[in-house]
N, C-alpha and C positions, 0 to 999 in steps of 0.2 A: 467513600463519597465526601467531597469537600463540603464543609458547612459554611463557607465564606461566600459573600457576594462576588461573582466573577469579575475580574479585571479584564477588560476587553482590549482590543488593539488600539494603537494610537489613532486619534480621530483625524481622518483625511481632510476635514474642513478646517482643521487648525494647523496641521503639519502636512504639507503635500506628500503624496504617496511616494514620490521619488526621493524624499529626504528622510532623515532619521535612521535609527538602528535597523539593520537588515535581518531581523528575525523573520520566521515564517509569518506572512500576513501582518507583520509588525505587532505580533502578539507579545505578551510579556515573557521574559526569560524565566526559567523554572525557579531560580533563586529569588525572584522578585515577588513571589506570591506565597501565602502560608500553606496552600495545598492546591491540588490540581486533580482533574479527572481524565483529561486526554493530553498526552505529550507527543509532540512531533520531534522525532529523533533522527538526525542525520547520520548516515553510515557510509562514509566516503571510502569504500573499498572496491577495487575492481581487479583484484589479482586472480579472479576465477574466470575472466572473460576469455573467449576463444577466438574472437575476430578483432573488432576495432576497440581498443582500450579508450579510457577517458571518463567512465562513469564515476570515478572517484571525485570528479568535479560536479557531479549531479546535485548533491545537497545544496551547495552554494548557489548554483544556477536556479534551482527550483525556488529557493528562498527569494532570490532577486526577482524572479518572475512573479512571485506571489504578492509583490507590492501592488500589482495591478488589480488584485482581487478586492471586492467589497465584501468582506467576511461578516456581513450582517445577515439579513433575512434570506434564507434559501427558498426561492419561490416554489420550485417543484417539490421539495421535501417538506415545505411549510414549517420550517424551524429556523431559529436563530441560534446556532450552536454556541457562540461565544457569550450569549446571555444565559443560556440554559445550564451550561457547565463551565468550569474553568479549563481553558485550553492554554497550553504553554509551549514554548520552544525549549527543548531540553538540550540544545547544542548538538555536538557531534561526538560519536564514539571515537576514541583514540585507539587505533589498531595498526599493527604493522602492515606495510605494503609488500613485505618480502616472503611471508610464510602463510599459506592459506589456512593450514590447520590451527596455527597460533592465532591468526586474526579471527577465525570462527569462534574460538574460545573467548577471546577478548570481547567480541560483540555480544555474545550471550551473557558474559559476566556483567557488562555495563548496562545491558537492556533489562535484565531481570529485576534489579532494585526499583525500576520505574513501574513495574507491573504489580497489580493486585486484583482481587476479584472485582473491585469497583474502579479500577484505573486501566486505561487503554493506552497503547503506544502505536503510533503510525510511523513506521520507519521509512526514510527517504534514502534510497541508494544512489550510488553504489550499484554493482552488478547483482544479478539475481542470486548469487551465492549467499547473500546475507539473509535470505529467507530461511535457511536451515538453522542458524543460531537463534533467529527470532522465534521460529517454531519450537525449538527446544526450550526457550525461556517461557513462552506462552504455555507449553505443556506442564511446566512445573507449577503453574498457577491454576490452570483450568483442566488439565488432563488432555487426552487426545481430542483433536478438533477436526471438523470437516474443512477441507481445503477448497476454496473457490479460486481458481487460477485463470486469470486473463493473460493470454500470451499467444504469440505466433507459433511457439515451440513447446513440445511436451515437457522437456526438462526432467525426464525420467530415464535418461541413458545411464549406462553403468560407469564408464570412465572416459576421460580424455587424456591420451598420452599417459595412461596408467595412473592418473590423478583421480581419486575417488570423489573429491568434493570440488565441483566447479559450478558455473552458472547454468550448466545443462544436465547436471546429475543430482542436484540437491534434493529433489522431491523423491527420487528413488531411495536415497539415504533416509529421508524422513519416513517413508513407508517401512523400510527395514527396521528402523528404530522404534516403530510403534507409535509415532507421533500423530498419525492420521486415522480418522474414522473412515475406513476404506470403502464402505458401501455408501458413503455420502459425498466423497470428493469428486471434483469436476474440473475439466479444462474448458475454456471458452475462447474462441478466436483462432484455434489451431489452423495452420495452413502450410502450404509449401511441401516440397519433397522431404523425405527422410532417408536415413542411411539404409534401412532395410524395412520391408513391409511388416516383418515380425516385430518392429518397434511398437506397433499398435497392439499386437497380441500381448506383449509383455506389459504394456501400460494398462491394459484391461485386467491383467492378472494382479496388478497393484491396486485394483479397486476403483479406478477412475472411469468416469463417463466423459464423452467428448462432444462438444458442439463446435463444429468447424465453422469458419467464416462462410463457406459455401452453404452450410446448413441454414445460416441466418438469411442468406439470399433466398432460400426456398421457403422457409417457414415464417420469416419475419421476426422482428424484435419481440413483440408481445408473446409469441409462442415460446421463444427462447427463454424469456423471463419465467414463464410458467414452468418450463422444464427445470430450470435452476431452483426455483422455489420448492417444487415438489421433491427434488433430490435432497435439498438441504434440510427441509422440515424445520424443527425447532432446535436443532443441534447448535452448539457453539461453533462459530465459523472463523477461520483465518482467511482474510481476503488479500490476495497477492496479485498486483497489477504490474506486469511488464509493459512498459510504454510501447514496445514494439508490437503489441496487439493492434495498435493503430497502423493503418497504411502509411508508408513512408511519406506520402503527400501531407499527412497530418502530424507525423513524428519523424522527421529526417534525422534528428539528433539522437541516434541510438546505435549500439554496437553491432547488432545483427538484424538489419532491416529486411523485411520480407514483403514482397508484393501481394496485393489482394487483401489487405487488412481492413479492419473496421474504420468507419468514419468517426470523427470526434463525437458527433451527435449520437451515433449508435452506441458508442461506449458509455456515454453519459446516461442515455436512456436505460441501458442494461443495468448500470449501477443503481440508478434511482428506482428501478423496479425491485430492488432488494429491500426497500423500506420495511422496517420492522424485524429484519433478520438479526440474530444475536451475533454481531461481529465483535470478537474479543481481541483481535489483533489484526494488523494490516501492514502492507508495505506497497510502495511505488518505486520501481527500480528501472535501471538501464537507461537513464537520461545521460547522454554523453554530449555535453554542450559544444564541443569542438566541431561537431558535424551538424549543429543546429543552424537554423536560419531565422532571424528575427524573433528568437525565443519561442518559436512555435511549440517545440517539444516540452520545454520547461514550463510554459504556461499550461499546456495540457496536463502535465503532472501536478502542478499546483492546484488546478481545478479539481482533479481527482482527489487530492488530499482533502480539500474543502468538502467535497461530497462525502468522503469517508467520515469526517467529523459529524455531519448531519445524520448519516446512517447510524453511527454509534449512539448518538443522542436519542434517535427515534426508536432504538431497540427497547427503550424503557428501563435499561439497567443502570443508567447514569443520571436520570432526571432527579433533581433534588426537590424537596418540599420547600415552598417559599417560607414556611415558618422557621426553617433551619438557617435561613440566610441572615446575615447582619444587615444593617441599614446602609452600608456603603454602596453608592450607585455604581452601576457598570459603566464602562467607557467604551463606546462603540463608534 
């Protein structure tokens, strides 16, 4: 836990939000502070995508859209993350775009030093392949975790064109590697057709439960939140949000859009219903800005990242004692 007074984002009343350095929400870069608690890490890799490429440009687009955020007081979560803890932009992972296996190794190697028992990383992809190296890194610090996965797709298939690690297979690999607490992990927002009805049987064998988009139509958001919270309990959680969990009307800029998805408000309500859950790592993936319109998708992802910050603070694992802080004022 950092013992220094947090340095906040550039003040929008002094420097317009469209100006200045384009870090996430105009937060300080990691090398500009003595210590940190939450790091936002760009992972510009999309070599595992199976349809529309372009998520390698996601981190830059999400950072640009995040200029619009007012990263102060979060009304629904009742917290000001950038005052409670030190949040930084850790830049981008440098990984090869030509070799999936090598890129996965590089992502894990560069993410791991940013993690600790009292430090969190929110990865901004990139395609969903990046969740596997992030889970590997998180496991080296926290051990197996419950996976809470918001997505249109299961991502537990075996291979694509004989490739074992892609954006649709990485959670099967994670299960096989023992990275997940199998009786706690969960998919939310699943919809659309699958290759075979046995896909759901195999997914169940991997220890997942599913809340489909149509289930939310039937039971409503509050009941879905209750199911998720009951499933997760007090276990450490890795939260993975594929932006295509949103309907294409709310997230057109993604590689594998699927009709019948969540509305933006539904996703935010579901996330905010996780308040108090012990989230030890997270990612937001599959923003492909070439297919976006008016930054709709990038802004959705940026908002999700800000919510993740608040959830991590409200878990209680990062809150610092005021007596530990120096007298340096925060800049918000």
